[in-house]
C-alpha positions as CSV (number, residue, x, y, z in Angstrom):
1,M,94.3,-27.1,49.4
2,S,96.4,-25.8,52.3
3,T,95.8,-22.2,53.4
4,K,99.4,-21.8,54.5
5,K,101.2,-19.1,52.5
6,S,99.0,-19.7,49.4
7,I,98.4,-16.8,47.1
8,L,95.6,-16.4,44.5
9,I,96.7,-14.5,41.4
10,A,93.4,-13.5,39.8
11,D,94.5,-11.6,36.8
12,D,97.1,-11.6,34.1
13,M,100.7,-11.2,35.4
14,H,104.2,-11.6,34.0
15,E,105.4,-15.1,34.4
16,C,108.4,-14.0,36.5
17,I,106.2,-13.5,39.6
18,L,105.6,-17.2,40.1
19,P,109.3,-18.3,40.7
20,L,109.8,-15.0,42.7
21,L,107.0,-15.9,45.1
22,R,108.0,-19.6,45.3
23,E,111.5,-18.5,46.4
24,Q,109.8,-16.7,49.3
25,G,108.0,-19.9,50.4
26,Y,104.6,-19.1,48.9
27,D,102.4,-21.3,46.9
28,P,101.0,-19.1,44.1
29,V,97.9,-20.3,42.2
30,Y,97.7,-18.6,38.9
31,L,94.1,-18.2,37.6
32,P,94.2,-15.1,35.3
33,V,90.7,-15.7,33.7
34,I,88.8,-16.4,36.9
35,D,85.7,-14.3,37.3
36,R,84.4,-12.6,40.5
37,E,82.0,-15.5,41.3
38,G,84.9,-17.9,41.0
39,I,87.1,-15.7,43.3
40,L,84.4,-15.5,46.0
41,K,84.0,-19.3,46.0
42,I,87.7,-20.0,46.7
43,I,89.2,-16.9,48.3
44,G,88.7,-18.3,51.8
45,E,91.5,-20.8,51.1
46,F,94.2,-18.1,50.4
47,E,96.5,-16.0,52.5
48,G,97.1,-13.5,49.7
49,L,95.3,-12.1,46.7
50,I,96.9,-10.4,43.7
51,I,94.7,-8.5,41.3
52,R,94.7,-5.8,38.6
53,S,91.9,-3.4,37.9
54,K,89.1,-5.8,36.9
55,T,88.5,-7.0,40.5
56,A,86.8,-4.8,43.1
57,V,88.1,-5.6,46.5
58,N,85.1,-4.6,48.6
59,K,83.5,-5.8,51.9
60,E,81.9,-8.8,50.2
61,L,85.2,-10.1,48.9
62,V,87.2,-9.2,52.0
63,D,84.7,-11.0,54.3
64,A,84.9,-14.1,52.1
65,G,88.7,-14.0,52.4
66,V,88.7,-15.3,55.9
67,N,92.4,-16.2,55.8
68,L,93.6,-13.1,53.9
69,K,96.7,-11.4,55.2
70,F,97.3,-9.1,52.2
71,V,95.8,-7.8,48.9
72,A,98.2,-6.7,46.2
73,R,97.2,-4.5,43.3
74,A,99.4,-5.0,40.3
75,G,99.6,-1.3,39.3
76,A,99.2,2.0,40.9
77,G,95.5,3.0,41.3
78,M,93.7,1.7,44.4
79,D,90.3,3.2,43.6
80,K,88.7,-0.3,43.4
81,V,90.3,-1.4,46.7
82,D,88.5,-0.6,50.0
83,E,91.7,0.2,51.9
84,D,89.8,1.4,55.0
85,Y,88.1,-2.0,55.4
86,L,91.3,-3.9,54.7
87,N,92.9,-1.9,57.5
88,E,90.0,-2.5,59.8
89,K,90.4,-6.2,59.2
90,G,94.2,-6.1,59.7
91,I,94.9,-7.0,56.0
92,K,97.8,-5.4,54.3
93,A,97.2,-3.4,51.1
94,I,100.0,-3.3,48.6
95,N,100.3,-1.6,45.2
96,A,103.2,-1.1,42.7
97,P,103.3,2.4,41.3
98,E,107.1,2.1,41.1
99,G,106.6,-0.6,38.4
100,N,104.9,1.6,35.8
101,R,105.9,5.2,36.7
102,D,108.6,5.5,34.0
103,A,106.2,4.2,31.3
104,L,103.6,6.7,32.4
105,G,106.1,9.6,32.5
106,E,107.2,8.9,29.0
107,H,103.7,8.5,27.7
108,A,102.6,11.9,29.2
109,T,105.7,13.5,27.6
110,G,104.8,12.0,24.3
111,L,101.2,13.2,24.4
112,L,102.5,16.7,25.3
113,L,105.1,17.0,22.5
114,S,102.6,15.6,20.0
115,L,100.1,18.2,20.9
116,L,102.5,21.2,21.0
117,H,104.1,20.2,17.7
118,K,100.8,19.0,16.0
119,I,102.5,15.7,15.1
120,S,99.4,13.5,15.1
121,S,97.2,16.0,13.2
122,A,100.0,16.8,10.7
123,H,100.5,13.1,10.0
124,K,96.7,12.6,9.3
125,E,96.8,15.5,6.9
126,I,99.8,14.0,5.0
127,K,97.9,10.7,4.8
128,G,95.1,12.7,3.1
129,H,97.7,14.2,0.7
130,K,97.6,17.6,2.3
131,W,100.9,19.5,2.8
132,D,100.4,22.5,5.1
133,R,103.6,23.7,6.8
134,D,102.2,26.9,8.3
135,G,99.0,25.4,9.6
136,N,101.1,22.8,11.5
137,R,103.5,25.2,13.0
138,G,104.3,24.1,16.5
139,I,104.9,25.6,19.9
140,E,108.0,25.0,22.0
141,L,107.9,23.5,25.4
142,K,111.0,25.6,26.4
143,G,110.1,28.4,28.7
144,K,106.6,27.2,29.5
145,V,105.2,26.7,33.0
146,V,104.2,23.1,33.6
147,G,101.9,22.5,36.6
148,I,101.8,19.1,38.1
149,Y,98.7,18.4,40.1
150,G,99.7,15.5,42.4
151,V,103.4,14.8,42.8
152,G,103.5,11.1,43.7
153,N,105.3,8.4,41.7
154,M,103.6,9.4,38.4
155,G,103.8,13.1,38.7
156,M,107.4,12.9,39.8
157,S,108.2,10.6,36.9
158,F,106.7,13.1,34.4
159,A,108.6,15.9,35.9
160,Q,111.9,14.0,35.6
161,K,111.2,13.4,31.9
162,L,110.7,17.2,31.4
163,R,114.0,18.3,33.0
164,G,115.8,18.5,29.7
165,F,113.3,20.7,28.0
166,D,114.1,24.0,29.9
167,C,110.6,24.5,31.1
168,E,109.6,25.6,34.6
169,I,108.0,22.9,36.6
170,I,105.8,23.7,39.5
171,G,103.8,21.2,41.6
172,F,100.9,21.0,44.1
173,D,100.4,18.1,46.4
174,K,98.2,18.6,49.5
175,F,100.0,15.7,51.3
176,K,103.6,16.7,50.7
177,G,106.1,19.4,51.6
178,A,109.3,19.8,49.6
179,F,109.7,17.5,46.5
180,E,112.9,15.4,46.2
181,G,115.4,16.4,43.5
182,G,114.9,20.1,43.8
183,F,113.6,20.5,40.2
184,I,110.0,20.9,41.1
185,K,108.9,24.1,42.9
186,N,106.4,23.3,45.5
187,V,103.5,25.9,45.3
188,E,100.2,26.5,46.9
189,L,97.1,25.8,44.8
190,D,96.5,29.5,44.2
191,E,99.9,29.9,42.5
192,L,99.4,26.7,40.5
193,M,96.1,28.0,39.2
194,E,97.6,31.5,38.5
195,R,100.8,30.4,36.6
196,T,100.2,27.0,35.0
197,E,100.2,26.9,31.2
198,I,100.4,23.2,30.8
199,L,98.5,21.2,33.5
200,S,99.1,17.5,34.1
201,L,96.8,15.6,36.4
202,H,98.3,12.8,38.6
203,I,95.9,12.3,41.5
204,P,94.1,9.2,42.6
205,L,90.3,8.7,42.2
206,N,88.4,8.9,45.4
207,R,85.3,10.6,46.9
208,E,87.1,13.9,47.1
209,T,88.6,13.9,43.6
210,R,85.7,12.4,41.6
211,H,84.7,15.2,39.1
212,L,86.9,17.6,40.9
213,F,87.9,19.1,37.5
214,D,84.6,20.5,36.4
215,E,84.2,23.7,34.3
216,A,84.3,26.1,37.3
217,Y,87.4,24.5,38.7
218,L,89.2,24.4,35.3
219,R,88.5,28.1,34.7
220,R,90.3,29.0,37.9
221,F,93.5,28.2,36.0
222,K,94.1,31.6,34.5
223,N,96.7,30.8,31.9
224,L,95.8,27.2,31.0
225,N,96.6,26.2,27.4
226,V,97.1,22.4,27.5
227,L,95.5,19.8,29.8
228,L,96.9,16.3,30.2
229,N,95.0,13.5,32.1
230,T,96.9,10.2,32.5
231,A,95.4,9.5,36.0
232,R,91.8,8.5,36.2
233,G,89.0,9.6,33.8
234,E,86.5,10.2,36.5
235,I,88.4,13.1,38.0
236,L,87.8,15.2,34.9
237,R,84.3,16.0,33.6
238,T,84.1,15.4,29.9
239,D,81.5,18.0,29.3
240,A,83.7,20.6,31.0
241,L,86.7,19.7,28.8
242,I,84.6,20.0,25.7
243,K,83.4,23.5,26.7
244,L,87.0,24.7,27.1
245,L,88.0,23.2,23.8
246,D,85.0,24.6,22.0
247,D,85.5,28.2,23.2
248,G,89.3,28.1,22.4
249,T,90.4,28.3,26.0
250,L,92.6,25.2,25.5
251,Y,95.2,24.8,22.8
252,G,94.9,21.1,23.2
253,A,94.2,18.1,25.5
254,G,95.9,14.7,25.9
255,L,93.9,12.0,27.5
256,D,95.0,8.4,28.4
257,V,91.8,7.9,30.4
258,L,88.1,8.6,30.0
259,E,85.2,8.9,32.4
260,N,83.8,5.6,31.0
261,E,86.3,3.4,29.3
262,K,83.8,0.6,28.5
263,L,82.8,2.0,25.1
264,H,80.3,-0.8,24.5
265,T,78.2,0.5,27.4
266,Y,78.0,4.1,26.2
267,T,74.7,6.0,26.3
268,E,73.8,8.2,23.4
269,Q,75.1,11.2,25.3
270,E,78.4,9.5,26.0
271,K,78.7,8.5,22.3
272,A,78.1,12.1,21.3
273,Q,80.7,13.4,23.8
274,L,83.3,11.0,22.5
275,D,82.5,11.9,18.9
276,K,82.9,15.6,19.8
277,L,86.3,15.0,21.4
278,N,87.4,13.0,18.4
279,S,86.3,15.9,16.1
280,F,89.0,18.2,17.7
281,P,92.3,18.0,15.8
282,N,94.0,19.2,19.0
283,V,92.8,16.3,21.2
284,L,94.7,13.1,21.6
285,I,93.2,10.0,23.3
286,T,94.9,6.8,24.0
287,P,93.3,3.7,25.6
288,H,94.7,3.8,29.2
289,V,98.1,2.5,28.1
290,G,100.3,5.2,29.7
291,G,101.7,2.8,32.2
292,W,101.4,-0.3,30.1
293,T,104.6,-1.3,28.4
294,Y,106.4,-4.5,27.9
295,E,108.9,-3.4,30.5
296,S,106.3,-2.3,33.0
297,Y,104.4,-5.5,32.7
298,Q,107.5,-7.4,34.1
299,R,108.6,-4.6,36.5
300,I,105.2,-4.5,38.2
301,S,105.4,-8.2,39.0
302,E,108.9,-7.8,40.4
303,V,107.8,-4.8,42.6
304,I,104.8,-6.8,43.9
305,A,107.0,-9.8,44.8
306,Q,109.6,-7.6,46.4
307,K,107.1,-5.7,48.5
308,I,105.5,-9.0,49.7
309,K,109.0,-10.0,50.8
310,E,109.8,-6.8,52.6
311,E,106.4,-5.8,54.1
312,L,105.0,-9.1,55.3
């Protein structure tokens, strides 16, 4: 097999990516069910690697990829990609947050509205033949202060979706100045913690952010009522969230991610924590599908192909 402009696609991708890459002169090899051992055996033959979240791009894999010029992550999160080592080796790192940001923004909005208006819990009661209007009275989003922690592609998309709800949107991002569009007020962390009523997390997972949101950190948010996490589960300690729910600090929580999403590997403690979360009627959990729609599945592939064309 020639190493010239050959790309290994080592995970499931929308079929549109193959003709898009061929139009650019690449030879894509589509092996969506290949395992890590299989990747390591053949990666030296390829100039490019496209992966999703199942494949850790670490020193072992990069060293095996002696002809690699780029690694593309079909999605947003780069927590399984050693970008520093790729940079050291002169290998381009690409991701595609533009591909699923709208899906994520819509999903976060859906979680929030369902929590405020008790849509999910009310539906469960009706299925159990219970009709309780007053017990399912909702809270309006209008007039509330929504704090966005991390205003990148995902945080910005969520903010854009909120614009029609007449709420105040404030944001904190340690790497940015003014936010585009003018509808998010850029605040310092102290102000975010002082004023936020609804907190939405949109930061990547790294050494600095892992378990950043523990009990002490969460309690610094003086007016916090609702917490949303559609970023990475490991940035939020589950035991801390349970404490704030148990003592009534939080009106509700919406999670699209968990600390450990491989439920079959759970310890007894992890099982107990998940059971506890599921016992709260004011908690919604979805299986990391916030950015995973039929539209984003195709759009991510299109974004990856376009970035390969523009950046290489």
